[in-house]
Every structure is written in C-alpha cells, then in structure tokens.
C-alpha positions as CSV (number, residue, x, y, z in Angstrom):
1,M,12.7,-30.4,34.9
2,F,11.1,-30.4,38.2
3,G,13.4,-27.5,39.7
4,L,13.0,-25.2,36.4
5,N,9.1,-25.8,36.4
6,F,9.6,-24.8,40.1
7,L,11.6,-21.3,39.5
8,L,9.1,-20.7,37.1
9,E,6.0,-20.8,39.0
10,S,7.7,-19.0,42.4
11,G,9.2,-15.9,39.8
12,D,11.8,-16.3,42.2
13,P,15.1,-13.8,40.6
14,I,17.9,-16.3,41.4
15,G,16.1,-18.0,38.0
16,R,17.3,-15.5,35.8
17,P,21.1,-16.8,36.1
18,I,20.6,-20.3,36.1
19,A,18.4,-20.2,32.8
20,L,21.4,-18.5,31.4
21,N,23.8,-21.2,33.1
22,L,21.4,-23.7,31.5
23,L,20.9,-22.3,27.9
24,L,24.9,-22.4,27.7
25,R,25.3,-25.5,28.3
26,E,22.9,-26.8,25.8
27,G,20.6,-29.0,27.2
28,T,17.3,-30.9,26.1
29,N,14.8,-29.4,24.1
30,A,12.3,-29.6,27.0
31,N,14.3,-27.6,29.6
32,R,15.8,-25.4,26.9
33,A,12.3,-24.1,25.8
34,I,11.4,-24.0,30.3
35,A,14.9,-22.0,30.6
36,F,14.0,-19.6,27.8
37,R,10.4,-19.2,29.3
38,L,12.3,-18.5,32.9
39,L,14.6,-15.8,31.2
40,A,12.1,-14.2,29.7
41,M,10.2,-13.3,32.8
42,H,13.3,-11.6,34.5
43,L,13.8,-9.2,31.2
44,H,12.7,-6.2,31.5
45,A,14.9,-4.6,28.4
46,D,17.9,-5.0,30.0
47,A,19.4,-8.7,28.2
48,D,23.3,-8.3,28.6
49,T,25.4,-9.5,26.3
50,D,25.6,-13.3,27.0
51,E,21.4,-13.4,27.2
52,C,21.4,-11.7,23.7
53,E,23.7,-14.2,22.2
54,V,21.6,-17.4,23.2
55,V,18.8,-15.9,22.5
56,R,20.0,-15.0,19.2
57,G,20.5,-19.0,18.8
58,G,17.7,-19.8,19.8
59,L,15.2,-18.2,17.6
60,Y,16.9,-20.8,15.0
61,D,16.6,-23.5,17.0
62,T,14.8,-27.1,15.5
63,D,12.4,-27.4,18.2
64,V,9.3,-24.9,18.0
65,F,8.6,-24.2,21.6
66,V,12.3,-23.8,22.1
67,R,11.8,-21.1,19.3
68,A,8.9,-19.9,20.4
69,A,10.5,-19.0,24.1
70,A,13.3,-17.5,23.0
71,A,11.2,-15.4,20.3
72,M,9.5,-13.8,23.9
73,C,13.0,-13.1,25.4
74,A,13.8,-11.4,22.1
75,G,11.0,-9.2,22.4
76,A,11.5,-8.6,26.1
77,S,15.3,-7.8,25.6
78,G,15.8,-4.7,25.4
79,D,18.1,-5.4,22.3
80,E,16.5,-3.6,18.6
81,D,18.6,-6.3,16.6
82,L,16.5,-9.0,18.7
83,A,13.1,-6.9,18.9
84,R,13.3,-6.3,15.2
85,R,13.7,-10.3,15.2
86,A,11.2,-10.6,17.6
87,I,8.7,-8.5,14.7
88,A,9.4,-10.9,12.1
89,A,8.4,-13.8,14.3
90,V,4.7,-12.5,14.7
91,D,4.6,-12.6,11.2
92,I,5.8,-16.2,10.7
93,T,3.5,-19.2,10.2
94,E,3.8,-21.2,13.6
95,G,1.0,-19.5,15.8
96,E,2.9,-20.5,18.8
97,V,6.0,-18.1,18.2
98,A,4.2,-15.2,16.6
99,L,1.7,-15.1,19.9
100,A,5.0,-15.8,22.3
101,A,6.9,-12.8,20.4
102,A,4.3,-10.4,20.7
103,K,4.0,-11.0,24.2
104,G,7.7,-10.5,24.7
105,L,7.2,-7.1,22.4
106,S,4.7,-6.2,24.7
107,A,7.0,-6.0,28.2
108,G,10.1,-5.1,26.5
109,L,9.2,-2.2,24.1
110,G,9.3,1.2,25.1
111,Q,9.1,5.1,24.5
112,S,12.9,4.5,23.2
113,D,11.5,2.5,20.7
114,R,8.8,4.7,18.6
115,H,11.0,4.6,15.5
116,L,10.0,0.4,15.8
117,F,6.4,2.2,14.4
118,P,6.9,1.3,11.2
119,A,7.7,-2.1,11.3
120,L,5.4,-2.7,14.3
121,E,2.7,-1.0,11.5
122,A,3.5,-3.7,9.0
123,A,3.2,-6.7,11.3
124,F,-0.2,-5.8,12.9
125,E,-1.4,-5.3,9.2
126,R,-0.4,-9.1,8.9
127,V,-1.4,-10.4,12.1
128,H,-5.0,-8.6,11.7
129,R,-5.4,-10.1,8.5
130,R,-4.9,-13.7,9.8
131,R,-7.0,-13.0,12.9
132,L,-9.9,-12.0,10.5
133,A,-8.9,-15.2,8.2
134,S,-9.0,-17.6,10.8
135,N,-10.9,-16.4,13.7
136,D,-8.3,-18.7,15.9
137,E,-7.9,-17.6,19.4
138,T,-4.5,-17.6,18.9
139,F,-4.1,-14.8,16.3
140,V,-6.8,-12.9,18.4
141,Y,-4.4,-12.6,21.6
142,T,-1.6,-12.0,19.1
143,E,-2.9,-8.8,17.9
144,A,-4.1,-7.8,21.4
145,Y,0.0,-7.8,22.5
146,L,1.2,-6.5,19.3
147,L,-1.5,-3.5,20.1
148,R,-0.2,-3.3,23.6
149,A,3.4,-3.0,22.3
150,V,2.6,-0.2,19.9
151,G,1.2,1.8,22.9
152,H,4.0,1.2,24.5
153,A,6.5,2.3,21.4
154,T,4.4,5.3,21.1
155,S,3.2,6.5,24.9
156,G,3.5,10.0,24.8
157,S,2.7,10.2,21.4
158,R,-1.1,12.1,21.9
159,G,-2.8,13.1,18.6
160,T,-0.8,10.5,16.0
161,S,-2.8,10.1,13.5
162,E,-1.3,6.8,12.0
163,V,-1.6,5.3,15.4
164,Q,-5.3,6.3,15.7
165,R,-6.1,4.8,12.6
166,M,-4.3,1.4,13.6
167,A,-6.6,1.0,16.9
168,L,-10.1,2.2,15.0
169,R,-8.8,-1.0,12.4
170,A,-8.2,-3.4,15.4
171,L,-11.7,-2.4,16.0
172,F,-13.2,-4.1,13.4
173,D,-15.2,-7.4,14.3
174,A,-13.5,-6.7,17.5
175,E,-17.2,-7.0,19.6
176,H,-16.7,-10.8,20.5
177,H,-12.9,-10.7,20.7
178,R,-12.3,-9.1,24.2
179,P,-8.6,-9.0,24.3
180,V,-8.1,-7.4,21.1
181,L,-11.4,-5.0,21.8
182,I,-9.9,-3.8,25.2
183,T,-6.5,-3.5,23.6
184,G,-7.6,-1.2,20.7
185,L,-9.9,0.9,23.3
186,E,-7.1,1.5,25.3
187,L,-4.6,2.0,22.4
188,L,-7.1,4.4,20.7
189,E,-7.4,6.8,24.1
190,Q,-3.9,7.0,24.8
191,S,-3.2,8.4,21.4
192,T,-6.4,10.5,21.5
193,P,-6.2,13.9,23.3
194,D,-8.1,14.4,26.0
195,E,-9.3,17.9,24.5
196,G,-10.6,16.2,21.2
197,L,-9.2,16.3,17.9
198,T,-9.2,19.3,16.0
199,A,-11.8,19.7,12.8
200,D,-9.3,18.8,10.5
201,L,-7.9,16.0,11.8
202,R,-11.6,14.2,13.1
203,W,-12.4,10.9,11.8
204,P,-14.6,10.3,8.9
205,A,-17.3,8.1,8.8
206,E,-15.6,5.6,7.4
207,M,-12.9,5.1,9.6
208,V,-15.7,5.3,12.7
209,R,-17.8,2.3,11.7
210,D,-16.1,-0.1,14.0
211,L,-15.8,2.1,16.8
212,A,-19.3,3.1,16.5
213,M,-20.2,-0.7,16.9
214,V,-19.0,-1.4,19.9
215,L,-21.8,1.0,21.5
216,G,-24.1,-2.2,21.1
217,V,-21.3,-4.5,23.4
218,D,-23.1,-5.8,26.2
219,D,-20.8,-3.7,28.8
220,R,-21.4,-0.3,30.0
221,E,-18.1,1.0,31.0
222,V,-16.8,-0.2,27.3
223,Q,-19.7,1.4,25.6
224,Q,-19.1,4.5,27.9
225,R,-15.5,4.3,26.6
226,A,-16.5,4.0,23.4
227,L,-19.0,7.1,23.4
228,R,-16.0,9.3,25.2
229,L,-13.6,8.6,22.5
230,L,-16.5,9.5,19.6
231,V,-17.1,12.7,21.0
232,R,-13.2,13.1,21.2
233,G,-12.5,12.4,17.8
234,A,-15.5,11.8,15.1
235,A,-16.1,14.1,12.5
236,S,-18.8,16.6,12.9
237,G,-22.1,15.2,11.4
238,T,-21.0,11.5,12.1
239,T,-24.1,9.0,13.1
240,A,-23.0,6.5,15.1
C-alpha cells in the first residue's frame, strides 16, 4: 500500500500501468481503492480496453470506496458507456460515489460529449435538490463538479438557453457555497454571448433573481462578474 500511496502523491505516470496490473490481479479492497484512484489520476478521456473493463467491474464492487474510485475512473475514461454510468452514479444515495463520479466527469468530458447534456441535466436537477435539502458539503462539491463537466461538454455552445437556465438555477442559495457559486458563474459566462442576448432571448425577472442576489456577496470580483452577466442577459427593465 505504501508504494501505491507514493505513486499517488508523486503523480509519476508509471503509476498507470502499475494500477492496471494490480486491478487485473484483484488484491485487497484498500489496495483496489487506491489503485482506482491512481488510475483516475492518469486518465484523460483515453482509457484503453483493459482499463475500461476493470473500471466497469469496479462499479459493482461491494466496497463503497472501491466503487467511488471506480466511478471517478468511469467519468474520466472517455468511454461513452462508462461516462453514462458515471452520470447515473451521481444520482445514487452514497455521497462519496456521487462526488467521485462528478469529479471524474469534470475531467473526462469534452465538446464531443455535447449529446450527453440531457442526461447531465437530469443528474444536475437531482443533485441540486439534494444540495438544497441537505446542505451537505458533499453535495455542494458534487454539484460544482457536475457544473464544470457540463461546461466542458457544452463549450463552444454560446447562446444555449438550456445551459444558461441550468447555471441560473445553480445560483439559488449559492452565496455561501463558493464552489457552486463560482462554477455556476463560469458556466453562465461561457454560455452567454459577450455581446449580450437578443431581446427575445433575455432572461425574465424570475430567472435573474438568484443572479441578482450574488451582487450582495462580499467579494468585489464576484459582484462585478454578476453585474456584467446581468447586463449581457437580463431583460430590459429587470431590477436587481
């Protein structure tokens, strides 16, 4: 275990084949959990067939820490089947697994995954509700990583109203949850044209309420970002 932890801390790329070799040979739950974390560190949407196979098996392991680490690998793998499994894992009751899956997705998704947006949107709605209901930091970070994953999957899609709506919804009660606040603003900035929305696409008052609340955050840079977004997207006559 010491050697695996050393590789995890060092980031040495030799850790990737070592992790796969251990996972192919089974090993203890503790070693398998670390090996999956080590593998996840080195995956950049480029998992090979053997890696995908061990990750797929790890998603059904009896140990929650193994499942969580495997879910992170699934999100980062670049394999569509595993990406969809990671999105589904975001919605399960175990917070550790949901957080790990979202973190993996934030590292593994890209523009070629734009078609996964409906599944990501459904997962966001459920995670968002869980964050509001529990106020648990685990779901704060899960929502933030999921927003970042959506941003990577929809990059280059400026003017996409459904992405803007998601970002605006994420800002509800986010003033004291900085990870969600910042990733929500990032997603809204990314999806809103610099020149502003046309009059027929601008956000009505009920949609900008939570964005307007950000103006009260004790952070001048965040206030300015929110104000610029209001200028770019809020309907004429909307008051903050």
